Every structure is written in structure tokens, then in C-alpha cells.
DSSP file (Angstrom, degrees, kcal/mol; ACC not computed):
  #  RESIDUE AA STRUCTURE BP1 BP2  ACC     N-H-->O    O-->H-N    N-H-->O    O-->H-N    TCO  KAPPA ALPHA  PHI   PSI    X-CA   Y-CA   Z-CA
    1    1 A X     >        0   0    0      0, 0.0     4,-1.0     0, 0.0     3,-0.5   0.000 360.0 360.0 360.0 -42.2  -13.7  -15.9   -3.2
    2    2 A X  T  4> +     0   0    0      1,-0.2     5,-3.0     2,-0.2     4,-0.1   0.842 360.0  56.2 -66.0 -26.8  -12.0  -12.8   -1.9
    3    3 A X  T >45S+     0   0    0      1,-0.2     3,-0.9     3,-0.2    -1,-0.2   0.846 104.4  53.2 -71.2 -29.7  -12.6  -11.0   -5.3
    4    4 A X  T 345S+     0   0    0     -3,-0.5    -1,-0.2     1,-0.2    -2,-0.2   0.749 105.3  55.5 -75.5 -18.1  -16.4  -11.7   -4.9
    5    5 A X  T 3<5S-     0   0    0     -4,-1.0    -1,-0.2     2,-0.1    -2,-0.2   0.413 131.0 -95.9 -91.6   5.3  -16.1  -10.1   -1.5
    6    6 A X  T < 5S+     0   0    0     -3,-0.9     2,-0.3     1,-0.3    -3,-0.2   0.456  72.6 147.3 103.1   1.4  -14.7   -7.0   -3.1
    7    7 A X      < -     0   0    0     -5,-3.0     2,-0.5    -6,-0.1    -1,-0.3  -0.558  42.9-134.0 -74.1 128.4  -10.9   -7.4   -2.7
    8    8 A X        -     0   0    0     -2,-0.3     3,-0.2     1,-0.1     4,-0.2  -0.708  22.3-176.4 -87.7 128.9   -9.0   -5.9   -5.6
    9    9 A X     >  +     0   0    0     -2,-0.5     4,-3.1     1,-0.1     5,-0.3   0.088  43.9 122.3 -96.4  15.7   -6.2   -8.0   -7.2
   10   10 A X  H  > S+     0   0    0      1,-0.2     4,-2.5     2,-0.2     5,-0.2   0.919  77.6  40.0 -57.4 -50.0   -5.0   -5.4   -9.7
   11   11 A X  H  > S+     0   0    0     -3,-0.2     4,-2.1     2,-0.2    -1,-0.2   0.957 120.1  42.5 -62.1 -53.9   -1.4   -5.3   -8.5
   12   12 A X  H  > S+     0   0    0      1,-0.2     4,-3.7     2,-0.2     5,-0.2   0.903 113.4  54.0 -58.6 -44.6   -0.9   -9.0   -7.8
   13   13 A X  H  X S+     0   0    0     -4,-3.1     4,-2.0     1,-0.2    -1,-0.2   0.919 110.9  46.7 -57.0 -46.7   -2.7   -9.9  -11.2
   14   14 A X  H  X S+     0   0    0     -4,-2.5     4,-2.2    -5,-0.3    -1,-0.2   0.897 112.5  47.5 -62.6 -39.2   -0.4   -7.7  -13.1
   15   15 A X  H  X S+     0   0    0     -4,-2.1     4,-2.3     1,-0.2    -2,-0.2   0.954 113.5  48.7 -70.4 -45.0    2.8   -9.0  -11.5
   16   16 A X  H  X S+     0   0    0     -4,-3.7     4,-2.9     1,-0.2    -1,-0.2   0.849 108.3  53.2 -62.8 -32.2    1.8  -12.6  -12.0
   17   17 A X  H  X S+     0   0    0     -4,-2.0     4,-2.4    -5,-0.2    -1,-0.2   0.922 110.9  47.3 -63.1 -43.6    0.9  -11.9  -15.6
   18   18 A X  H  X S+     0   0    0     -4,-2.2     4,-2.2     2,-0.2    -2,-0.2   0.938 110.8  53.2 -61.3 -46.1    4.4  -10.5  -15.9
   19   19 A X  H  X S+     0   0    0     -4,-2.3     4,-2.4     1,-0.2     3,-0.4   0.939 109.0  48.1 -49.1 -57.8    5.8  -13.6  -14.1
   20   20 A X  H  X S+     0   0    0     -4,-2.9     4,-3.2     1,-0.3    -1,-0.2   0.905 110.9  49.9 -53.5 -49.3    4.0  -15.9  -16.5
   21   21 A X  H  X S+     0   0    0     -4,-2.4     4,-1.9     1,-0.2    -1,-0.3   0.857 110.2  52.2 -63.4 -33.0    5.3  -13.9  -19.5
   22   22 A X  H  X S+     0   0    0     -4,-2.2     4,-0.9    -3,-0.4    -2,-0.2   0.910 111.1  47.9 -63.0 -48.2    8.9  -14.2  -18.0
   23   23 A X  H >X>S+     0   0    0     -4,-2.4     5,-2.1     1,-0.2     3,-1.1   0.953 110.7  49.1 -63.5 -51.6    8.5  -17.9  -17.7
   24   24 A X  H ><5S+     0   0    0     -4,-3.2     3,-1.3     1,-0.3    -1,-0.2   0.858 105.0  57.7 -59.9 -35.4    7.2  -18.4  -21.2
   25   25 A X  H 3<5S+     0   0    0     -4,-1.9    -1,-0.3     1,-0.3    -2,-0.2   0.738 110.0  46.2 -75.3 -13.8    9.9  -16.4  -22.7
   26   26 A X  H <<5S-     0   0    0     -3,-1.1    -1,-0.3    -4,-0.9    -2,-0.2   0.500 113.4-119.4 -91.0  -3.0   12.4  -18.8  -21.1
   27   27 A X  T <<5 +     0   0    0     -3,-1.3     2,-0.3    -4,-0.6    -3,-0.2   0.702  59.3 156.1  74.5  18.8   10.4  -21.8  -22.1
   28   28 A X      < +     0   0    0     -5,-2.1    -1,-0.2    -6,-0.2    -2,-0.1  -0.615  25.8 175.9 -85.2 141.6    9.9  -22.8  -18.6
   29   29 A X        +     0   0    0     -2,-0.3     2,-0.4     1,-0.1    -1,-0.1   0.554  68.6  48.5-109.6 -14.5    7.0  -25.0  -17.6
   30   30 A X  S    S-     0   0    0     -7,-0.1     2,-0.5    39,-0.1    -1,-0.1  -0.946  85.5-117.3-129.1 140.3    7.6  -25.5  -13.9
   31   31 A X        -     0   0    0     -2,-0.4    40,-2.6    -3,-0.1     2,-0.3  -0.721  34.0-171.5 -79.9 124.7    8.4  -22.8  -11.5
   32   32 A X     >  -     0   0    0     -2,-0.5     4,-2.4    38,-0.2     5,-0.2  -0.810  33.1-119.5-113.1 157.5   11.9  -23.3   -9.9
   33   33 A X  H  > S+     0   0    0     -2,-0.3     4,-2.9     1,-0.2     5,-0.2   0.938 115.7  52.2 -56.4 -47.2   13.3  -21.3   -7.0
   34   34 A X  H  > S+     0   0    0      1,-0.2     4,-1.6     2,-0.2    -1,-0.2   0.900 109.8  47.5 -55.7 -52.2   16.1  -20.1   -9.2
   35   35 A X  H  > S+     0   0    0      2,-0.2     4,-2.0     1,-0.2    -1,-0.2   0.874 113.0  48.9 -57.4 -44.2   13.7  -18.9  -11.9
   36   36 A X  H  X S+     0   0    0     -4,-2.4     4,-3.5     1,-0.2    -2,-0.2   0.950 111.7  48.3 -62.7 -50.5   11.4  -17.1   -9.4
   37   37 A X  H  X S+     0   0    0     -4,-2.9     4,-2.0     1,-0.2    -1,-0.2   0.808 108.2  55.0 -67.3 -26.5   14.3  -15.4   -7.7
   38   38 A X  H  < S+     0   0    0     -4,-1.6    -1,-0.2    -5,-0.2    -2,-0.2   0.922 113.8  42.8 -69.2 -44.1   15.7  -14.3  -11.2
   39   39 A X  H >< S+     0   0    0     -4,-2.0     3,-1.6     2,-0.2     4,-0.5   0.935 111.0  54.5 -66.2 -51.9   12.2  -12.7  -11.8
   40   40 A X  H 3< S+     0   0    0     -4,-3.5     3,-0.4     1,-0.3    -2,-0.2   0.884 116.1  37.9 -48.3 -44.3   11.9  -11.2   -8.3
   41   41 A X  T 3< S+     0   0    0     -4,-2.0    -1,-0.3     1,-0.2    -2,-0.2   0.269  85.8 103.5 -95.6  12.6   15.2   -9.4   -8.6
   42   42 A X  S <  S+     0   0    0     -3,-1.6     2,-0.2    -4,-0.2    -1,-0.2   0.915  74.9  62.6 -55.1 -49.3   14.9   -8.4  -12.4
   43   43 A X  S    S-     0   0    0     -4,-0.5     6,-0.0    -3,-0.4     5,-0.0  -0.574  86.8-132.1 -85.0 147.8   14.0   -4.9  -11.5
   44   44 A X  S    S+     0   0    0     -2,-0.2     2,-1.0     1,-0.1    -1,-0.1   0.444  76.3  99.1 -88.4   2.9   16.7   -2.9   -9.6
   45   45 A X    >   -     0   0    0      1,-0.2     3,-1.4     2,-0.0     4,-0.3  -0.760  55.9-162.5 -97.0 108.6   14.5   -1.5   -6.9
   46   46 A X  G >> S+     0   0    0     -2,-1.0     3,-1.9     1,-0.3     4,-0.5   0.817  79.7  68.2 -53.9 -39.7   15.0   -3.5   -3.8
   47   47 A X  G 34 S+     0   0    0      1,-0.3     4,-0.4     2,-0.2    -1,-0.3   0.770  99.7  50.1 -60.6 -19.5   11.8   -2.3   -1.9
   48   48 A X  G <> S+     0   0    0     -3,-1.4     4,-2.2     1,-0.2    -1,-0.3   0.568  88.0  85.4 -91.7  -5.0    9.6   -4.0   -4.4
   49   49 A X  H <> S+     0   0    0     -3,-1.9     4,-3.3    -4,-0.3     5,-0.3   0.940  85.7  52.3 -63.7 -51.7   11.3   -7.4   -4.2
   50   50 A X  H  X S+     0   0    0     -4,-0.5     4,-2.1    29,-0.3    -1,-0.2   0.874 111.6  48.5 -62.1 -29.7    9.4   -8.7   -1.0
   51   51 A X  H  > S+     0   0    0     -4,-0.4     4,-2.5     2,-0.2    -1,-0.2   0.952 112.6  47.3 -67.5 -46.5    6.1   -7.9   -2.8
   52   52 A X  H  X S+     0   0    0     -4,-2.2     4,-2.4     1,-0.2     5,-0.2   0.938 113.5  48.3 -54.5 -51.9    7.2   -9.6   -5.9
   53   53 A X  H  X S+     0   0    0     -4,-3.3     4,-3.0     2,-0.2    -1,-0.2   0.911 107.4  54.6 -58.3 -45.1    8.4  -12.5   -3.9
   54   54 A X  H  X S+     0   0    0     -4,-2.1     4,-2.2    -5,-0.3     5,-0.2   0.932 109.1  49.0 -50.4 -52.9    5.2  -12.8   -1.9
   55   55 A X  H  X S+     0   0    0     -4,-2.5     4,-2.3     1,-0.2    -2,-0.2   0.947 114.6  43.6 -61.6 -48.1    3.1  -13.0   -5.2
   56   56 A X  H  X S+     0   0    0     -4,-2.4     4,-2.9     1,-0.2    -2,-0.2   0.893 112.9  53.3 -65.4 -36.4    5.4  -15.7   -6.7
   57   57 A X  H  X S+     0   0    0     -4,-3.0     4,-2.5    -5,-0.2    -1,-0.2   0.918 110.6  45.4 -59.4 -45.2    5.5  -17.6   -3.4
   58   58 A X  H  X S+     0   0    0     -4,-2.2     4,-2.1     2,-0.2    -2,-0.2   0.931 115.6  47.9 -62.8 -48.8    1.6  -17.6   -3.2
   59   59 A X  H  X S+     0   0    0     -4,-2.3     4,-2.2     1,-0.2    -2,-0.2   0.886 113.9  46.7 -64.2 -39.6    1.3  -18.7   -6.9
   60   60 A X  H  X S+     0   0    0     -4,-2.9     4,-1.5     2,-0.2    -1,-0.2   0.830 108.8  53.5 -73.0 -32.8    3.9  -21.4   -6.5
   61   61 A X  H  X S+     0   0    0     -4,-2.5     4,-0.6     2,-0.2    -2,-0.2   0.843 111.4  48.3 -64.3 -34.7    2.4  -22.8   -3.3
   62   62 A X  H >< S+     0   0    0     -4,-2.1     3,-0.8     1,-0.2     4,-0.4   0.927 113.0  46.0 -72.0 -41.1   -1.0  -23.0   -5.2
   63   63 A X  H >X S+     0   0    0     -4,-2.2     4,-2.5     1,-0.2     3,-1.4   0.785  97.6  73.2 -67.4 -26.2    0.6  -24.8   -8.2
   64   64 A X  H 3< S+     0   0    0     -4,-1.5    -1,-0.2     1,-0.3    -2,-0.2   0.767  89.9  60.7 -56.3 -31.0    2.6  -27.1   -5.9
   65   65 A X  T << S+     0   0    0     -3,-0.8    -1,-0.3    -4,-0.6    -2,-0.2   0.781 116.4  29.8 -70.5 -22.4   -0.7  -29.0   -5.2
   66   66 A X  T <4 S+     0   0    0     -3,-1.4     2,-0.5    -4,-0.4    -2,-0.2   0.668 127.6  40.5-109.6 -23.8   -1.2  -29.9   -8.9
   67   67 A X    ><  -     0   0    0     -4,-2.5     3,-2.3     1,-0.1    -1,-0.2  -0.856  60.7-166.8-131.6  95.9    2.5  -30.1  -10.0
   68   68 A X  T 3  S+     0   0    0     -2,-0.5    -1,-0.1     1,-0.3    -4,-0.1   0.754  86.9  66.2 -54.4 -22.7    5.0  -31.7   -7.5
   69   69 A X  T 3  S+     0   0    0      2,-0.1     2,-0.3   -37,-0.0    -1,-0.3   0.676  75.9 112.3 -72.4 -12.6    8.0  -30.4   -9.5
   70   70 A X    <   -     0   0    0     -3,-2.3     2,-0.4    -7,-0.2   -38,-0.2  -0.437  58.7-151.5 -67.0 121.7    7.0  -26.8   -8.5
   71   71 A X        -     0   0    0    -40,-2.6     2,-0.6    -2,-0.3   -35,-0.1  -0.741   3.0-146.1 -95.9 139.4    9.6  -25.3   -6.2
   72   72 A X        -     0   0    0     -2,-0.4   -39,-0.1   -11,-0.1   -15,-0.1  -0.914  22.6-127.1-104.4 124.8    8.4  -22.6   -3.6
   73   73 A X        -     0   0    0     -2,-0.6     2,-0.1   -41,-0.1   -13,-0.0  -0.352  36.1 -96.5 -68.6 151.5   11.2  -20.0   -3.1
   74   74 A X    >   -     0   0    0      1,-0.1     3,-1.8     2,-0.1     4,-0.1  -0.448  26.5-124.0 -77.0 144.3   12.0  -19.5    0.5
   75   75 A X  T 3  S+     0   0    0      1,-0.3     3,-0.4     2,-0.1    -1,-0.1   0.786 109.0  49.9 -55.5 -35.5   10.2  -16.6    2.4
   76   76 A X  T 3  S+     0   0    0      1,-0.2    -1,-0.3     4,-0.0    -2,-0.1   0.182  73.5 113.4 -99.4  18.5   13.5  -15.0    3.5
   77   77 A X  S <  S+     0   0    0     -3,-1.8     2,-0.3     2,-0.1    -1,-0.2   0.660  82.0  33.8 -69.2 -12.8   15.2  -15.0    0.1
   78   78 A X  S    S-     0   0    0     -3,-0.4     2,-0.1    -4,-0.1     3,-0.1  -0.944  98.1 -98.5-132.4 154.8   15.2  -11.2   -0.1
   79   79 A X        -     0   0    0     -2,-0.3   -29,-0.3     1,-0.1     3,-0.1  -0.482  46.7 -99.5 -70.0 145.9   15.6   -8.7    2.7
   80   80 A X        -     0   0    0     -2,-0.1    -1,-0.1     1,-0.1     2,-0.1  -0.266  44.9 -93.2 -60.4 153.4   12.4   -7.2    4.1
   81   81 A X        -     0   0    0    -34,-0.1     2,-0.6     1,-0.1    -1,-0.1  -0.369  38.4-130.2 -65.8 138.0   11.5   -3.7    2.9
   82   82 A X        -     0   0    0     -2,-0.1     2,-0.2    -3,-0.1    -1,-0.1  -0.794  17.7-149.7 -95.1 127.8   12.7   -0.9    5.2
   83   83 A X        -     0   0    0     -2,-0.6     2,-0.2     1,-0.1     3,-0.0  -0.626  24.2-104.9 -87.8 155.1   10.1    1.6    6.2
   84   84 A X        -     0   0    0     -2,-0.2     2,-0.4     1,-0.1    -1,-0.1  -0.518  40.4-106.6 -71.8 143.3   11.1    5.2    7.0
   85   85 A X        -     0   0    0     -2,-0.2    -1,-0.1     1,-0.1     2,-0.0  -0.551  39.6-117.2 -73.2 125.5   11.1    6.0   10.6
   86   86 A X        -     0   0    0     -2,-0.4     2,-0.5     1,-0.1    -1,-0.1  -0.350  18.5-123.0 -66.1 144.3    8.1    8.1   11.5
   87   87 A X        -     0   0    0     -2,-0.0     2,-0.7     1,-0.0    -1,-0.1  -0.738  21.1-154.1 -82.0 125.8    8.5   11.6   12.7
   88   88 A X        -     0   0    0     -2,-0.5     2,-0.2     0, 0.0    -1,-0.0  -0.869  13.8-135.7-104.0 114.0    6.9   12.1   16.1
   89   89 A X        -     0   0    0     -2,-0.7     2,-0.0     4,-0.1    -2,-0.0  -0.433  16.5-128.7 -73.9 146.6    5.8   15.7   16.7
   90   90 A X     >  -     0   0    0     -2,-0.2     4,-1.5     1,-0.1     5,-0.1  -0.291  28.4-106.1 -76.9 168.8    6.6   17.2   20.2
   91   91 A X  H  > S+     0   0    0      1,-0.2     4,-1.9     2,-0.2     5,-0.1   0.821 121.2  54.3 -62.5 -34.8    3.9   18.9   22.1
   92   92 A X  H  > S+     0   0    0      2,-0.2     4,-1.6     1,-0.2    -1,-0.2   0.773 107.5  51.2 -73.9 -27.2    5.5   22.4   21.4
   93   93 A X  H  > S+     0   0    0      2,-0.2     4,-2.4     1,-0.2    -1,-0.2   0.885 110.3  47.9 -78.4 -32.1    5.4   21.6   17.6
   94   94 A X  H  X S+     0   0    0     -4,-1.5     4,-2.1     2,-0.2    -2,-0.2   0.878 112.1  48.3 -69.4 -35.9    1.8   20.7   17.7
   95   95 A X  H  X S+     0   0    0     -4,-1.9     4,-1.9     2,-0.2    -1,-0.2   0.893 113.8  48.5 -64.8 -43.8    0.8   23.8   19.7
   96   96 A X  H  X S+     0   0    0     -4,-1.6     4,-2.4     2,-0.2    -2,-0.2   0.931 113.0  48.6 -65.7 -44.0    2.9   25.9   17.1
   97   97 A X  H  X S+     0   0    0     -4,-2.4     4,-1.9     1,-0.2    -2,-0.2   0.893 113.2  46.2 -62.5 -40.7    1.2   24.0   14.2
   98   98 A X  H  X S+     0   0    0     -4,-2.1     4,-1.7     2,-0.2    -1,-0.2   0.829 111.6  51.4 -74.8 -30.5   -2.3   24.6   15.6
   99   99 A X  H  X S+     0   0    0     -4,-1.9     4,-0.8     2,-0.2    -2,-0.2   0.859 111.5  49.0 -71.0 -40.2   -1.5   28.3   16.4
  100  100 A X  H  < S+     0   0    0     -4,-2.4     4,-0.4     2,-0.2    -2,-0.2   0.880 109.3  51.5 -62.0 -41.0   -0.4   28.7   12.8
  101  101 A X  H >< S+     0   0    0     -4,-1.9     3,-0.8     1,-0.2    -2,-0.2   0.861 108.0  51.7 -68.8 -37.0   -3.5   27.1   11.4
  102  102 A X  H 3< S+     0   0    0     -4,-1.7    -1,-0.2     1,-0.2    -2,-0.2   0.697 102.5  60.5 -78.9 -17.8   -5.7   29.4   13.5
  103  103 A X  T 3< S+     0   0    0     -4,-0.8    -1,-0.2    -5,-0.1    -2,-0.2   0.611  84.2 102.9 -80.8  -9.0   -3.9   32.5   12.1
  104  104 A X  S <  S-     0   0    0     -3,-0.8     3,-0.1    -4,-0.4    -3,-0.0  -0.385  89.1 -93.3 -70.2 152.6   -4.9   31.5    8.6
  105  105 A X        -     0   0    0      1,-0.1    -1,-0.1    -2,-0.1    -2,-0.0  -0.263  60.7 -78.8 -65.8 159.8   -7.8   33.4    7.0
  106  106 A X        -     0   0    0      1,-0.1     2,-0.1    -3,-0.1    -1,-0.1  -0.306  48.8-117.7 -62.1 135.8  -11.3   31.7    7.5
  107  107 A X        -     0   0    0     26,-0.1    26,-0.2    -3,-0.1    -1,-0.1  -0.466  25.8-115.5 -69.5 146.5  -11.9   28.7    5.2
  108  108 A X     >  -     0   0    0     -2,-0.1     4,-2.8     1,-0.1     5,-0.3  -0.373  35.3-103.0 -73.6 161.3  -14.9   29.0    2.8
  109  109 A X  H  > S+     0   0    0      1,-0.2     4,-2.1     2,-0.2     5,-0.2   0.865 121.9  54.3 -59.9 -31.7  -17.6   26.4    3.4
  110  110 A X  H  > S+     0   0    0      2,-0.2     4,-1.8     1,-0.2    -1,-0.2   0.920 110.8  43.7 -62.1 -42.2  -16.5   24.4    0.5
  111  111 A X  H  > S+     0   0    0      2,-0.2     4,-2.0     1,-0.2    -2,-0.2   0.927 113.8  49.2 -64.9 -52.4  -13.0   24.2    1.7
  112  112 A X  H  X S+     0   0    0     -4,-2.8     4,-2.7     1,-0.2    -1,-0.2   0.877 110.5  52.1 -55.6 -41.8  -14.0   23.5    5.2
  113  113 A X  H  X S+     0   0    0     -4,-2.1     4,-2.6    -5,-0.3    -1,-0.2   0.857 108.7  50.1 -68.1 -36.8  -16.4   20.7    4.0
  114  114 A X  H  X S+     0   0    0     -4,-1.8     4,-2.5     2,-0.2    -1,-0.2   0.844 110.7  50.4 -70.6 -32.4  -13.6   19.0    2.0
  115  115 A X  H  X S+     0   0    0     -4,-2.0     4,-2.7     2,-0.2     5,-0.3   0.963 112.7  45.9 -65.0 -49.1  -11.4   19.2    5.1
  116  116 A X  H  X>S+     0   0    0     -4,-2.7     4,-1.8     1,-0.2     5,-1.5   0.946 114.8  48.2 -53.8 -53.0  -14.1   17.6    7.2
  117  117 A X  H  <5S+     0   0    0     -4,-2.6    -1,-0.2     1,-0.2    -2,-0.2   0.905 114.4  44.3 -56.5 -46.6  -14.8   14.9    4.5
  118  118 A X  H  <5S+     0   0    0     -4,-2.5    -1,-0.2     1,-0.2    -2,-0.2   0.862 119.1  42.4 -71.0 -36.2  -11.1   14.0    4.0
  119  119 A X  H  <5S-     0   0    0     -4,-2.7    -1,-0.2    -5,-0.2    -2,-0.2   0.695  97.8-134.7 -83.8 -19.2  -10.3   13.9    7.8
  120  120 A X  T  <5 +     0   0    0     -4,-1.8     2,-0.6    -5,-0.3    -3,-0.2   0.869  41.4 173.5  57.1  39.5  -13.5   12.1    8.7
  121  121 A X      < +     0   0    0     -5,-1.5     3,-0.2    -6,-0.2    -1,-0.2  -0.648  18.9 173.2 -77.4 117.8  -13.8   14.6   11.5
  122  122 A X        +     0   0    0     -2,-0.6    -1,-0.1     1,-0.1    -2,-0.0   0.459  61.9  79.5-106.6   1.2  -17.1   14.3   13.4
  123  123 A X        +     0   0    0     13,-0.1    13,-0.8     2,-0.1     2,-0.4   0.072  69.8 119.5 -92.2  27.8  -16.5   16.7   16.3
  124  124 A X  E     -A  135   0A   0     -3,-0.2     2,-0.6    11,-0.1    11,-0.2  -0.715  53.9-149.6 -99.6 144.5  -17.3   19.7   14.2
  125  125 A X  E     -A  134   0A   0      9,-2.0     9,-2.1    -2,-0.4     2,-0.5  -0.946  17.4-163.5-108.0 115.6  -20.1   22.2   14.7
  126  126 A X  E     -A  133   0A   0     -2,-0.6     2,-0.7     7,-0.2     7,-0.2  -0.863   9.9-165.9-103.7 124.7  -21.2   23.6   11.4
  127  127 A X  E  >> -A  132   0A   0      5,-2.2     5,-1.4    -2,-0.5     4,-0.8  -0.906   3.9-175.8-105.7 106.6  -23.3   26.9   11.3
  128  128 A X  T  45S+     0   0    0     -2,-0.7    -1,-0.2     2,-0.2   -19,-0.1   0.863  80.8  62.9 -73.8 -33.5  -24.8   27.1    7.8
  129  129 A X  T  45S+     0   0    0      1,-0.2    -1,-0.2     2,-0.1    -2,-0.0   0.934 118.0  26.9 -50.7 -49.0  -26.4   30.5    8.6
  130  130 A X  T  45S-     0   0    0      2,-0.1    -1,-0.2    -3,-0.0    -2,-0.2   0.465 102.4-130.6 -94.2  -7.3  -22.9   32.1    9.1
  131  131 A X  T  <5 +     0   0    0     -4,-0.8     2,-0.3     1,-0.2    -3,-0.2   0.923  65.8 126.7  51.9  46.0  -21.0   29.6    6.7
  132  132 A X  E   < -A  127   0A   0     -5,-1.4    -5,-2.2   -24,-0.1     2,-0.4  -0.921  48.0-151.9-125.6 153.3  -18.5   29.0    9.4
  133  133 A X  E     -A  126   0A   0     -2,-0.3     2,-0.5    -7,-0.2    -7,-0.2  -0.988   3.4-155.1-127.0 142.5  -17.2   25.9   11.1
  134  134 A X  E     -A  125   0A   0     -9,-2.1    -9,-2.0    -2,-0.4     2,-0.7  -0.951   2.1-162.0-111.3 132.1  -15.8   25.5   14.6
  135  135 A X  E     -A  124   0A   0     -2,-0.5     2,-0.2   -11,-0.2   -11,-0.1  -0.929  20.6-135.2-112.3 108.5  -13.4   22.8   15.4
  136  136 A X        -     0   0    0    -13,-0.8     2,-0.6    -2,-0.7   -13,-0.1  -0.395  14.0-149.0 -61.8 133.6  -13.3   22.3   19.0
  137  137 A X              0   0    0     -2,-0.2    -1,-0.1     1,-0.1    -2,-0.0  -0.918 360.0 360.0-110.2 114.0   -9.7   21.9   20.3
  138  138 A X              0   0    0     -2,-0.6    -1,-0.1     0, 0.0    -2,-0.0   0.396 360.0 360.0-129.8 360.0   -9.3   19.7   23.4
């Protein structure tokens, strides 16, 4: 149903295909927690383990309705991915950044248009006659 609504399953579909290939290579017909964890930790990059575990868990939960021998690995089997701490700019840094941006040469209409399109900025006043954009700062 989600795919019909536009959700893209490219990543999960590829990972589940890899998992099924992994199971077939070992001659396994039923998902076990040990087999699932072996596949989850097969690659050495720990940040991807929670994503792989989530995919296998969802697949195993679905199959458990049809095959009572299916084991669903525990949700906390791998540590959660750690996110980098965001950097919060101070007011002085923002002021310095804006001052540096205003000191740059004027942007061409094409560049300014791309900036507006990428930032989804709607508070811009565009003057086509002079091919300049004014970005109000408040």
C-alpha cells in the first residue's frame, strides 16, 4: 500500500534481497535470531547495523504470521547509531557570516534563482528590470 502512495523502498528492498541471498547461501529456510544477527553484523560499519536490523525485524515479524518457527531478533540487539552533535552558531558568528555574504559580488540572476529555488525562500523581492534580488534581513 505504501508503494502505491509513492513511498520508495529502494534501500530496504536491496537489503532484504541481500539477506535472502545470505540465507539461501547457508541453506536456511527459516529466519533465526542468530542468523539475522550474523547478517546484520556482516559488514564492519556499525552505523548501518540498526538500519539492517530494522529491515530484518520487519521482514521476520511479517513472516512470523505464516511460519511460527520464525524468530524475530530483539530490537536492542545492536547499539543505536550515534549522530554527530550539531554545531549551533552564535549570534556573532551569524552576523559575521551575513556580513561576509553581503561583501560578495552581486549574484547573477541565474545564481540567485538557484539559491532561491534550493532554499525555498519566499521572502525575496525580485526585480527583473535590474536583474537583482533583494533579500530582506530581519
